[in-house]
N, C-alpha and C positions, 0 to 999 in steps of 0.2 A: 544601451544599458537599461535594465528593467527598473521600474519604480518600486518604491517601498510598499505600494499597495499590493503587489503580488506576494511579497513576503508576509504582509498582514493577512492575506487570504489564507495562506498555508498555516500560519499561526492560529488563526480563528478556526479553521477546520480541525486542527489538532485539539484545540480546547473544547470545541463542540463534541467531537468524538469522545473525548474523555468523560464528559458529563453524560452523554447519551448511553454510553456503554456502562458506566459506573452505576447508574440508577437501577437498571434491571439486575445487575450483579448484587447490589445491596439487598434487593428483595429476595434473590436466590438464597442468600445466607439466612435471612429472616424466616422464609417459608420452610427451608429445610429444618431449621431448629424447631419451629412450630410443629412441623410434621412429626419430628422425633418425640416431642413432648406429648402431643395428642395420641400418638401410638402407644406411648408408655402409660397413658391414662385409659387405654382400651378403646378409644374412639378411632377405629381403624378407617372408616369411610372418610372422615374429615382429614385424617393423616394422609390418605391416598390422594385426596383432592389437593392438599397443600403440596404434596410431592409433585403432582402434575403441574401446578402453578410454578413451582421452582424450575422444573424442566423447561416450561414454556418461556420463562424469563431468561434462562440461560441461553436458549435457542435464539431469542430476540436479541440478546446482547451480542452473540456471535454473528448473527446476520447483520446487525447494525455495524459492527466493527469491520466486517468484510466489505460492506458497502462504502464505508468511509475510507477504507484503504484504497479501494478502486478509484474513488473520487479524488483522493489525495494524489494518486498516481497520474490521473488525467490532468490535474492542475499542474503538477510538477513537469509533466511532459509538455504541456502548453507553454510553461514558462521557460524551460531549458531545452526543449526539443530542437528548436531552431539553432541554438548555440551549438549543441552537440552535432547537428547535421553539418554546420559550417566547419567545425573542427575536423570531422571525419573527411570532408572533401579536401581540406587543406593537407591532411595527413596523406591521403591518396595521391594528391598532386605531388607532394614531396617525394613519396616513394617512386612514382613514375619518373620524376626527374633523376633520382638516384639510379634507377635501372638504366635509363637512357645514357647517362653519363658513364656508367660502368661498362657499357658495351663498347667493343672496339669497332672502329670503322672498318668496313671490309677493305681488304687489300686490293689494289687495282692490279689486275693481271693483264699483262700486255699480250695481245693476240697478234700473231704475224700472218 
């Protein structure tokens, strides 16, 4: 049986992922709005710079989210991988026994 610490690790990873991804996403909205406002004021170079910052923040959020998903998968596999492997082996053993028990014994043929 696994300890509660592995559940805590998964929960902590999920919480950290939420914060790390939310922070750049909040900046994306802010910089897109500022870009729109500055473009409306005619300051196009600043608007373009803010648009680039928003794109970079969105890219960072997506990259961080992907990395956390991969890490979460690795932790999940480390925690449950052995259990899944044991269950797979038990299922295969059970199927093998069913196949063997379903086969008929070869009939003995008398040879003269």
